[in-house]
DRENMAR-23742 format. One line per field, with one value per atom (N, C-alpha, C, O): x, y, z; atom name. Coordinates in nm, 4 decimals, m for minus. Layout:
# DRENMAR-23742
x = c(X_...) .
y = c(Y_...) .
z = c(Z_...) .
torse = c(CA_...) .
***
This chain:
# DRENMAR-23742
x = c(1.4799_1.4546_1.3133_1.2225_1.2950_1.1650_1.1005_1.1675_0.9700_0.8908_0.7825_0.7191_0.7619_0.6593_0.5282_0.5289_0.4181_0.2895_0.2754_0.3175_0.2153_0.1837_0.0532_m0.0473_0.0534_m0.0676_m0.1125_m0.0891_m0.1773_m0.2232_m0.3736_m0.4217_m0.4460_m0.5903_m0.6574_m0.5983_m0.7804_m0.8613_m0.8876_m0.8553_m0.9456_m0.9784_m1.0645_m1.0425_m1.1602_m1.2433_m1.1603_m1.1768_m1.0719_m0.9840_m0.8891_m0.8649_m0.8344_m0.7451_m0.8200_m0.7633_m0.9455_m1.0257_m1.0435_m1.0364_m1.0666_m1.0793_m0.9489_m0.9502_m0.8370_m0.7067_m0.6791_m0.6331_m0.7068_m0.6865_m0.7756_m0.7315_m0.8996_m0.9931_m0.9447_m0.9720_m0.8730_m0.8195_m0.6837_m0.6239_m0.6355_m0.5061_m0.3876_m0.2793_m0.4073_m0.3009_m0.2217_m0.2770_m0.0901_0.0015_0.1241_0.1486_0.2008_0.3218_0.4195_0.4869_0.4296_0.5247_0.4771_0.5548_0.3501_0.2983_0.2582_0.1955_0.2941_0.2504_0.3676_0.4172_0.4120_0.5274_0.5280_0.4584_0.6087_0.6312_0.7816_0.8580_0.8237_0.9667_0.9986_0.9264_1.1074_1.1634_1.3035_1.3918_1.3224_1.4522_1.4665_1.3689_1.5895_1.6224_1.5335_1.4936_1.5029_1.4239_1.2761_1.2060_1.2272_1.0861_1.0235_1.0906_0.8934_0.8108_0.7207_0.6545_0.7179_0.6320_0.5602_0.6211_0.4309_0.3517_0.2804_0.2053_0.3047_0.2358_0.1522_0.1981_0.0289_m0.0640_m0.1392_m0.2484_m0.0790_m0.1370_m0.1326_m0.0248_m0.2478_m0.2574_m0.2495_m0.2333_m0.2606_m0.2640_m0.1251_m0.0484_m0.0942_0.0384_0.0298_m0.0387_0.1023_0.1155_0.2649_0.3421_0.3053_0.4452_0.4522_0.3735_0.5482_0.5646_0.7058_0.7676_0.7564_0.8858_0.8732_0.7683_0.9795_0.9769_0.9487_0.8900_0.9895_0.9645_0.8183_0.7818_0.7335_0.5893_0.5244_0.4069_0.5984_0.5455_0.5433_0.6473_0.4237_0.4068_0.4029_0.4349_0.3639_0.3495_0.3437_0.2965_0.3914_0.3807_0.3764_0.4581_0.2808_0.2713_0.2054_0.1304_0.2356_0.1764_0.0349_0.0090_m0.0546_m0.1953_m0.2499_m0.1863_m0.3668_m0.4312_m0.4391_m0.3883_m0.4997_m0.5562_m0.6853_m0.7465_m0.7240_m0.8417_m0.9460_m0.9176_m1.0659_m1.1678_m1.1410_m1.1277_m1.1332_m1.0936_m1.1812_m1.1302_m1.3087_m1.3989_m1.3578_m1.3791_m1.2986_m1.2597_m1.1107_m1.0647_m1.0352_m0.8898_m0.8341_m0.7237_m0.9060_m0.8517_m0.8909_m1.0080_m0.7902_m0.8128_m0.7799_m0.7129_m0.8278_m0.8105_m0.9355_m1.0473_m0.9154_m1.0282_m1.0101_m0.8993_m1.1204_m1.1216_m1.2147_m1.3296_m1.1656_m1.2493_m1.3334_m1.2797_m1.4635_m1.5501_m1.5486_m1.5890_m1.5023_m1.4958_m1.3832_m1.4053_m1.2615_m1.1480_m1.0733_m0.9731_m1.1204_m1.0601_m0.9245_m0.8480_m0.8950_m0.7739_m0.7853_m0.8951_m0.6712_m0.6654_m0.5998_m0.5091_m0.6455_m0.5839_m0.5456_m0.6257_m0.4219_m0.3772_m0.3593_m0.2571_m0.4581_m0.4582_m0.4584_m0.5340_m0.3723_m0.3631_m0.3723_m0.3670_m0.3861_m0.4007_m0.4773_m0.4753_m0.5438_m0.6149_m0.5303_m0.5737_m0.4104_m0.3287_m0.2769_m0.3167_m0.1885_m0.1288_m0.0942_m0.0774_m0.0838_m0.0440_0.0269_0.0424_0.0697_0.1335_0.0437_0.0103_0.0055_m0.0734_0.0238_0.0969_0.0232_0.1144_0.0318_m0.0559_0.0593_m0.0098_0.0823_0.2035_0.0238_0.1025_0.0790_m0.0314_0.1826_0.1701_0.0767_m0.0141_0.0997_0.0144_m0.0555_0.0118_m0.1890_m0.2595_m0.2137_m0.1783_m0.2153_m0.1671_m0.2787_m0.3948_m0.2410_m0.3340_m0.3895_m0.3191_m0.5130_m0.5807_m0.5153_m0.4709_m0.5111_m0.4659_m0.5855_m0.5698_m0.7044_m0.8280_m0.8849_m0.8276_m0.9957_m1.0600_m1.1458_m1.1975_m1.1610_m1.2411_m1.1612_m1.0389_m1.2270_m1.1563_m1.1173_m1.1444_m1.0542_m1.0155_m0.8644_m0.7899_m0.8210_m0.6796_m0.6710_m0.7583_m0.5659_m0.5538_m0.4615_m0.3425_m0.5170_m0.4327_m0.3528_m0.2581_m0.3905_m0.3184_m0.3333_m0.4218_m0.2442_m0.2437_m0.2069_m0.1126_m0.2820_m0.2480_m0.2017_m0.2677_m0.0865_m0.0308_m0.0023_0.0438_m0.0291_m0.0116_0.1114_0.1002_0.2278_0.3541_0.4057_0.3553_0.5079_0.5601_0.6401_0.6487_0.6985_0.7783_0.7333_0.8058_0.6149_0.5602_0.6482_0.6617_0.7077_0.7914_0.9138_0.9536_0.9730_1.0888_1.0494_1.1227_0.9336_0.8884_0.8642_0.9028_0.8008_0.7765_0.9092_0.9234_1.0050_1.1353_1.2015_1.2574_1.1959_1.2591_1.1868_1.2517_1.0546_0.9792_1.0060_1.0285_1.0033_1.0249_1.1661_1.1843_1.2649_1.4028_1.4163_1.4766_1.3606_1.3704_1.3001_1.3430_1.1915_1.1138_1.1623_1.1091_1.2632_1.3147_1.2230_1.2246_1.1438_1.0524_1.1215_1.2126_1.0810_1.1393_1.1189_1.0176_1.2142_1.2063_1.0827_1.0203_1.0469_0.9286_0.8231_0.8479_0.7055_0.6040_0.5560_0.4916_0.5858_0.5475_0.6551_0.6350_0.7685_0.8799_0.8539_0.9373) .
y = c(0.1475_0.2533_0.3052_0.2276_0.4341_0.4961_0.5338_0.5806_0.5127_0.5463_0.6441_0.6261_0.7469_0.8465_0.8050_0.7337_0.8492_0.8303_0.9347_1.0492_0.8938_0.9878_1.0559_0.9887_1.1859_1.2607_1.3326_1.4524_1.2583_1.3198_1.3012_1.2907_1.2974_1.2791_1.4018_1.5093_1.3823_1.4928_1.5909_1.5610_1.7069_1.7998_1.7350_1.7602_1.6534_1.5855_1.4867_1.4760_1.4156_1.3221_1.3936_1.3468_1.5073_1.5851_1.6359_1.6420_1.6721_1.7185_1.6061_1.6299_1.4842_1.3687_1.3475_1.3277_1.3514_1.3313_1.4382_1.4066_1.5642_1.6727_1.6533_1.6745_1.6135_1.5934_1.4837_1.4880_1.3860_1.2774_1.3129_1.2319_1.4333_1.4758_1.4126_1.4023_1.3702_1.3033_1.4032_1.4807_1.3996_1.4870_1.4055_1.2996_1.4526_1.3796_1.3569_1.2538_1.4493_1.4314_1.3325_1.2936_1.2916_1.1938_1.0623_0.9771_1.0464_0.9282_0.8724_0.9371_0.7516_0.6905_0.5403_0.4881_0.4731_0.3289_0.3111_0.3762_0.2229_0.2020_0.0538_m0.0221_0.0139_m0.1203_m0.0989_m0.0477_m0.1391_m0.1173_m0.2107_m0.2428_m0.2538_m0.3350_m0.4588_m0.4970_m0.5209_m0.6431_m0.6236_m0.7199_m0.5000_m0.4708_m0.3926_m0.3189_m0.4115_m0.3330_m0.2463_m0.2969_m0.1157_m0.0239_0.0665_0.1180_0.0854_0.1794_0.2722_0.2272_0.4014_0.5008_0.5865_0.6299_0.6095_0.6887_0.7792_0.7459_0.8941_0.9824_0.9147_0.8808_0.8948_0.8332_0.6813_0.6183_0.6213_0.4763_0.4222_0.4824_0.3082_0.2509_0.0987_0.0394_0.0376_m0.1085_m0.1393_m0.0728_m0.2386_m0.2808_m0.4319_m0.4898_m0.4945_m0.6393_m0.6760_m0.6024_m0.7892_m0.8349_m0.8582_m0.9013_m0.8298_m0.8435_m0.9873_m1.0097_m1.0856_m1.2245_m1.2645_m1.3775_m1.1738_m1.1989_m1.1665_m1.1970_m1.1057_m1.0730_m1.2009_m1.2620_m1.2403_m1.3610_m1.3295_m1.4150_m1.2071_m1.1670_m1.0156_m0.9509_m0.9594_m0.8159_m0.7958_m0.8511_m0.7165_m0.6883_m0.5524_m0.5026_m0.4937_m0.3664_m0.3932_m0.4916_m0.3052_m0.3205_m0.1833_m0.0808_m0.1823_m0.0569_m0.0456_m0.1330_0.0571_0.1704_0.1323_0.0289_0.2203_0.1981_0.3048_0.4060_0.2811_0.3854_0.4768_0.4299_0.6057_0.6985_0.6879_0.6962_0.6702_0.6619_0.5501_0.5605_0.4428_0.3296_0.3286_0.2397_0.4252_0.4206_0.5266_0.5098_0.6338_0.7467_0.7381_0.7216_0.7497_0.7469_0.6100_0.5282_0.5873_0.4578_0.3770_0.4195_0.2598_0.1762_0.0350_m0.0186_m0.0237_m0.1610_m0.2408_m0.2019_m0.3525_m0.4413_m0.5258_m0.5967_m0.5182_m0.6014_m0.7463_m0.8361_m0.7691_m0.9045_m0.9858_m1.0979_m0.9286_m1.0055_m0.9333_m0.9847_m0.8154_m0.7336_m0.6758_m0.6322_m0.6758_m0.6098_m0.4605_m0.4052_m0.3965_m0.2550_m0.1796_m0.2315_m0.0575_0.0296_0.1608_0.2222_0.2035_0.3380_0.4026_0.3818_0.4810_0.5293_0.6795_0.7495_0.7291_0.8723_0.9040_1.0206_0.8013_0.8186_0.6982_0.5904_0.7176_0.6063_0.5427_0.4473_0.5951_0.5515_0.4078_0.3189_0.3860_0.2535_0.2376_0.3355_0.1131_0.0864_m0.0475_m0.1177_m0.0817_m0.2088_m0.2866_m0.2386_m0.4051_m0.4941_m0.5908_m0.6640_m0.5897_m0.6715_m0.7725_m0.7344_m0.9005_m1.0077_m1.0579_m1.0683_m1.0889_m1.1318_m1.2782_m1.3295_m1.3454_m1.4855_m1.4947_m1.5777_m1.4097_m1.3998_m1.2649_m1.1619_m1.2620_m1.1336_m1.0422_m1.0879_m0.9128_m0.8140_m0.7620_m0.7551_m0.7259_m0.6626_m0.5369_m0.4679_m0.5078_m0.3970_m0.2624_m0.2340_m0.1822_m0.0436_0.0463_0.1666_m0.0112_0.0634_0.0239_m0.0596_0.0830_0.0466_m0.0785_m0.1303_m0.1269_m0.2463_m0.3718_m0.3722_m0.4767_m0.5960_m0.6944_m0.8140_m0.6445_m0.7301_m0.7463_m0.6615_m0.8562_m0.8745_m0.8620_m0.9105_m0.7971_m0.7657_m0.8645_m0.8716_m0.9421_m1.0355_m0.9667_m1.0245_m0.8427_m0.7693_m0.6201_m0.5736_m0.5467_m0.4015_m0.3487_m0.3970_m0.2491_m0.1806_m0.0402_0.0314_m0.0019_0.1317_0.1950_0.1274_0.3235_0.3929_0.4829_0.6045_0.4219_0.4942_0.5470_0.5120_0.6325_0.6998_0.6092_0.6370_0.5022_0.4120_0.2681_0.1905_0.2320_0.0992_m0.0167_m0.1157_m0.0064_m0.1167_m0.1377_m0.2513_m0.0283_m0.0383_m0.1001_m0.1830_m0.0604_m0.1175_m0.2674_m0.3449_m0.3080_m0.4517_m0.5267_m0.6307_m0.4758_m0.5433_m0.5542_m0.6587_m0.4481_m0.4512_m0.5465_m0.6194_m0.5470_m0.6385_m0.7838_m0.8684_m0.8112_m0.9490_m0.9968_m1.1107_m0.9104_m0.9482_m0.9703_m1.0685_m0.8799_m0.8903_m1.0114_m1.0672_m1.0526_m1.1668_m1.2985_m1.4050_m1.2914_m1.4111_m1.4691_m1.5896_m1.3846_m1.4270_m1.4107_m1.3288_m1.4862_m1.4675_m1.3233_m1.2610_m1.2716_m1.1327_m1.1096_m1.0039_m1.2062_m1.1962_m1.2896_m1.4090_m1.2357_m1.3185_m1.4351_m1.5265_m1.4338_m1.5460_m1.6538_m1.7614_m1.6255_m1.7216_m1.8368_m1.9265) .
z = c(0.1753_0.0803_0.1037_0.1338_0.0902_0.1135_m0.0193_m0.1114_m0.0276_m0.1455_m0.1024_0.0015_m0.1824_m0.1541_m0.2208_m0.3211_m0.1657_m0.2320_m0.3408_m0.3248_m0.4524_m0.5597_m0.5231_m0.4998_m0.5177_m0.4876_m0.6140_m0.6299_m0.7040_m0.8285_m0.8472_m0.9601_m0.7390_m0.7456_m0.8078_m0.8178_m0.8485_m0.8998_m0.7846_m0.6696_m0.8145_m0.7054_m0.5961_m0.4777_m0.6339_m0.5336_m0.4521_m0.3306_m0.5193_m0.4489_m0.3551_m0.2438_m0.3989_m0.3128_m0.1900_m0.0809_m0.2069_m0.0929_0.0093_0.1299_m0.0388_0.0513_0.1264_0.2479_0.0564_0.1189_0.2244_0.3342_0.1918_0.2889_0.4113_0.5243_0.3895_0.5011_0.5959_0.7159_0.5417_0.6241_0.6846_0.7555_0.6567_0.7097_0.6395_0.6971_0.5152_0.4402_0.3585_0.2804_0.3785_0.3072_0.2683_0.3262_0.1720_0.1336_0.2489_0.2512_0.3445_0.4540_0.5606_0.6479_0.5541_0.6510_0.5846_0.6475_0.4582_0.3832_0.3035_0.2113_0.3394_0.2745_0.2982_0.3853_0.2178_0.2311_0.2421_0.1709_0.3315_0.3495_0.3606_0.4253_0.2967_0.3098_0.3651_0.2964_0.4915_0.5564_0.6753_0.7432_0.6995_0.8168_0.8290_0.9390_0.7147_0.7163_0.7442_0.7754_0.7335_0.7610_0.6456_0.5735_0.6312_0.5392_0.6265_0.7171_0.5996_0.6741_0.5754_0.4817_0.5968_0.5172_0.6147_0.7013_0.5998_0.6810_0.5875_0.4819_0.6288_0.5487_0.6459_0.6918_0.6764_0.7774_0.9133_0.9622_0.9743_1.1074_1.1036_1.2081_0.9860_0.9735_0.9433_0.8682_1.0026_0.9814_0.9846_1.0678_0.8903_0.8817_0.8819_0.8128_0.9583_0.9552_0.9753_1.0501_0.9069_0.9153_0.8699_0.7930_0.9172_0.8631_0.7125_0.6646_0.6384_0.4926_0.4505_0.3446_0.5317_0.4919_0.5084_0.4759_0.5584_0.5611_0.4267_0.4065_0.3352_0.2022_0.1180_0.0936_0.0742_m0.0075_m0.1559_m0.2385_m0.1907_m0.3311_m0.3369_m0.2433_m0.4463_m0.4718_m0.6217_m0.6954_m0.6664_m0.8092_m0.8320_m0.7479_m0.9484_m0.9876_m1.0369_m1.1063_m1.0002_m1.0341_m1.0746_m1.0500_m1.1360_m1.1726_m1.3240_m1.3943_m1.3749_m1.3025_m1.2295_m1.2561_m1.1361_m1.0526_m1.0808_m1.1449_m1.0328_m1.0353_m0.9161_m0.8031_m0.9413_m0.8357_m0.7119_m0.6002_m0.7284_m0.6139_m0.5185_m0.3977_m0.5725_m0.4898_m0.4561_m0.3844_m0.5064_m0.4898_m0.3958_m0.3440_m0.3726_m0.2984_m0.1512_m0.1172_m0.0650_0.0791_0.1374_0.0744_0.2572_0.3236_0.2931_0.3224_0.2337_0.1927_0.2457_0.2481_0.2878_0.3356_0.2466_0.2254_0.1943_0.1148_0.2094_0.2945_0.1948_0.2779_0.2313_0.3052_0.1091_0.0544_0.1183_0.1640_0.1213_0.1748_0.2872_0.3371_0.3275_0.4335_0.3944_0.4804_0.2643_0.2162_0.2396_0.2449_0.2534_0.2849_0.1701_0.1051_0.1451_0.0454_0.1107_0.1812_0.0866_0.1172_m0.0193_m0.0847_m0.0631_m0.2002_m0.2145_m0.1471_m0.3035_m0.3299_m0.4788_m0.5179_m0.5616_m0.7057_m0.7598_m0.7004_m0.8716_m0.9347_m1.0450_m1.1094_m1.0665_m1.1794_m1.1643_m1.2395_m1.0673_m1.0469_m0.9001_m0.8273_m0.8584_m0.7218_m0.7135_m0.8134_m0.5932_m0.5672_m0.4718_m0.3635_m0.5123_m0.4278_m0.3601_m0.4267_m0.2280_m0.1482_m0.0699_0.0077_m0.0897_m0.0176_0.0928_0.0739_0.2082_0.3233_0.3547_0.3362_0.4021_0.4445_0.5653_0.5684_0.6631_0.7811_0.7767_0.7723_0.7776_0.7739_0.8875_0.9962_0.8595_0.9555_1.0440_1.0036_1.1651_1.2583_1.1938_1.1200_1.2208_1.1557_1.1837_1.2949_1.0810_1.0935_1.1201_1.1406_1.1198_1.1422_1.2778_1.3478_1.3141_1.4406_1.4262_1.5251_1.3035_1.2811_1.3177_1.3042_1.3631_1.4118_1.3014_1.3123_1.1962_1.0847_1.0809_1.1301_1.0221_0.9890_0.8376_0.7656_0.7897_0.6478_0.5770_0.6079_0.4803_0.4047_0.2948_0.2415_0.2603_0.1564_0.1778_0.2496_0.1135_0.1207_m0.0169_m0.0796_m0.0638_m0.1883_m0.1527_m0.0773_m0.2085_m0.1866_m0.3216_m0.4137_m0.3339_m0.4619_m0.4542_m0.4381_m0.4658_m0.4514_m0.5846_m0.6913_m0.5756_m0.6950_m0.7877_m0.9073_m0.7361_m0.8194_m0.7951_m0.7328_m0.8434_m0.8114_m0.8578_m0.7859_m0.9755_m1.0248_m0.9356_m0.9098_m0.8889_m0.7995_m0.6657_m0.6119_m0.6114_m0.4841_m0.4977_m0.4103_m0.6066_m0.6288_m0.6331_m0.5688_m0.7073_m0.7178_m0.5810_m0.5476_m0.5017_m0.3698_m0.2748_m0.1998_m0.2770_m0.1917_m0.2294_m0.1429_m0.3587_m0.4046_m0.3692_m0.3261_m0.3872_m0.3530_m0.2020_m0.1588_m0.1224_0.0227_0.0797_0.1807_0.0146_0.0611_m0.0002_0.0314_m0.0878_m0.1504_m0.2568_m0.2817_m0.3188_m0.4250_m0.5600_m0.5718_m0.6623_m0.7958_m0.8423_m0.8106_m0.9163_m0.9637_m1.0489_m1.0398_m1.1310_m1.2179_m1.1608_m1.1444_m1.1304_m1.0642_m1.1507_m1.0993_m1.2804_m1.3660_m1.3669_m1.4232_m1.3052_m1.3049_m1.2104_m1.1980) .
torse = c(N_CA_C_O_N_CA_C_O_N_CA_C_O_N_CA_C_O_N_CA_C_O_N_CA_C_O_N_CA_C_O_N_CA_C_O_N_CA_C_O_N_CA_C_O_N_CA_C_O_N_CA_C_O_N_CA_C_O_N_CA_C_O_N_CA_C_O_N_CA_C_O_N_CA_C_O_N_CA_C_O_N_CA_C_O_N_CA_C_O_N_CA_C_O_N_CA_C_O_N_CA_C_O_N_CA_C_O_N_CA_C_O_N_CA_C_O_N_CA_C_O_N_CA_C_O_N_CA_C_O_N_CA_C_O_N_CA_C_O_N_CA_C_O_N_CA_C_O_N_CA_C_O_N_CA_C_O_N_CA_C_O_N_CA_C_O_N_CA_C_O_N_CA_C_O_N_CA_C_O_N_CA_C_O_N_CA_C_O_N_CA_C_O_N_CA_C_O_N_CA_C_O_N_CA_C_O_N_CA_C_O_N_CA_C_O_N_CA_C_O_N_CA_C_O_N_CA_C_O_N_CA_C_O_N_CA_C_O_N_CA_C_O_N_CA_C_O_N_CA_C_O_N_CA_C_O_N_CA_C_O_N_CA_C_O_N_CA_C_O_N_CA_C_O_N_CA_C_O_N_CA_C_O_N_CA_C_O_N_CA_C_O_N_CA_C_O_N_CA_C_O_N_CA_C_O_N_CA_C_O_N_CA_C_O_N_CA_C_O_N_CA_C_O_N_CA_C_O_N_CA_C_O_N_CA_C_O_N_CA_C_O_N_CA_C_O_N_CA_C_O_N_CA_C_O_N_CA_C_O_N_CA_C_O_N_CA_C_O_N_CA_C_O_N_CA_C_O_N_CA_C_O_N_CA_C_O_N_CA_C_O_N_CA_C_O_N_CA_C_O_N_CA_C_O_N_CA_C_O_N_CA_C_O_N_CA_C_O_N_CA_C_O_N_CA_C_O_N_CA_C_O_N_CA_C_O_N_CA_C_O_N_CA_C_O_N_CA_C_O_N_CA_C_O_N_CA_C_O_N_CA_C_O_N_CA_C_O_N_CA_C_O_N_CA_C_O_N_CA_C_O_N_CA_C_O_N_CA_C_O_N_CA_C_O_N_CA_C_O_N_CA_C_O_N_CA_C_O_N_CA_C_O_N_CA_C_O_N_CA_C_O_N_CA_C_O_N_CA_C_O_N_CA_C_O_N_CA_C_O_N_CA_C_O_N_CA_C_O_N_CA_C_O_N_CA_C_O_N_CA_C_O_N_CA_C_O_N_CA_C_O_N_CA_C_O_N_CA_C_O_N_CA_C_O_N_CA_C_O_N_CA_C_O_N_CA_C_O_N_CA_C_O_N_CA_C_O) .
***
C-alpha cells in the first residue's frame, strides 16, 4: 500500500521543500511485497519489512526541525518531513545504509505521511509486531 506525504507546511516550509525538489509525485512511502520503501525527492530508503522493530505515531514537531531532510546528530536518525503536525517514527533492527552523502547508518526514520495511524498498523502487522505497542 502506498502512503502520500502531507504537504501542509507554512509558506517558509513550502519554500524549503520546493528548493529541495520535493513534490507530492516524488515523495511517498510504500509497504509492498515484503518491503518498506520511503522516497523523498532524490532520497530513498528501502528495507525488508521484517527489519522494522517498532513503529509509532509521533508529533507534533517544531517546524524548523521537521521540514525537509533532517539528520539527528545525536543518534543518526533520519527525517523525511513535509509537515510539523504528525509523523511515523520507524525503528529498524539493523540500521540502514545512509540515504545521504554522510557516512552514517540510520537506526530510525520519521516520515510525515497522510495516514500515520494506517501506516503504523500496516508496518506492525507486516513485521509481526503486536497491533498496540503497549501490548
